N, C-alpha and C positions, 0 to 999 in steps of 0.2 A: 462370810458367804453367806448366802440366805438359803435355807433348808426347810423342810416341810411348811411350804408354803401352799396358800391361799386364797381366792379373793372373792368375796362376798359382797353383793351390788348394796348398797342403800334405799329402796324404795320410795318414793313419796305416792304418799293418799292422803285423800281431802275426806275420806268419812270410812274410820276404822269399821265401824260394826258390818259396814258393805263389804269392804277389805275378806274380815273374817266370813262371810259369807260365800265369796268366792272361793279365797284359797282354802281353807279348812272345810265348808261344807261341800262345796262342788269339786277342787282340787283333791282333797283329802291330807292335805296338810294337816301339822297340830302345833298348836301353840307353844311355844318352849320359855318365851319366857314375855314380861309384858310389865313396861315402867311407866305409869302416868293415865292416872284413867278420867280427872276433872276433866271440866270443859277449858279451863286456863294451863294447863300445862300442854307439854309437850308429849309425844306418846314414840314410843318406843317400844319394839314389838320384834323379835323373831318366832319365827315360821320353818317348820321342817316336814320332808317327808325321806326317807330312808335317811342320803346321804345329802338330799339336797337342803340347803340353808337359804333361807330370803332373809333379810334386816329390812322393815319398812319402820319408816318415823313417819308424822306428820305434827301438824305448828298450828295456829288458830290465824296465823297470818300468813300461809301456804301462797306465795304471788311467786317466790321464786322459780327460776327455773333452772338452778346450779345442783346435782348431783354430789351425792356422797358415795364413797367405796372402803369397804372394811377390808384392806389386806392383812389376813395372818401369816405371821413367819417365824422364824426361829434368827436370831441373830442382828435383835433389832439396836441395841446399843454400839455395836461395830457399824451396822448401817447408818446411824448418828455420826460416829466417828467420821464416816465414811464422806459426810455431806458437809462439815460442818470443815473438813478441809479443803476444801473444794474453792468455798471464795468466791462462791458467785453471785454474791449480791442479794440472796435470800437468806432471813432469818429463818431458821429452824428451832423452835422447842427443845427442849431437853423430855424427855423419856420418861414419863410419871407412871405412878401405879395408880390404877383405876378402882372405883370400888368392886366390880366384878373378878378382880384381883390379875390383872393382865398389866404389862407393861405398853403403854400405849402414846405414839405420838401425832400431834396432827397437825397436817402442812394442806396449807389454802395454792391452789393453783392458780396461775396469771389471772385465769378465768374467774375464780368464785368457787369453784369446784374444791371439795374437801377431800382430801386423803388420809384416812386413819388408819396407822399403821401402829398391831398388836401381835404382843408375843404373850401367849398363854405364861401364867407364872408358874413356876415349878418347883415351888418352894413352902 
């Protein structure tokens, strides 16, 4: 059973400086976390305003129109077992521990969109 859930969009940006100017300077968000800052790396950034979270990503070769969704909830292992039992012709990776201490499983839909299921680590 899925409990304590939230869904957070992962928005693509093509200019991180301009994104910060808009979301931080104009909209009042603050940078909670950022990884990757040189010109050759992927940028990941989390911004917040009160209880609102937005995730951002920027790639050097940003040409794709597919999107990502961050789905946080409790019960990821149970959900993975449910998916494995369905035998629907898709491969689902085993959940794994992330560097930010969450249990995570990535699923790519038939259109190339990424669903990142994540359960905060409680130990």
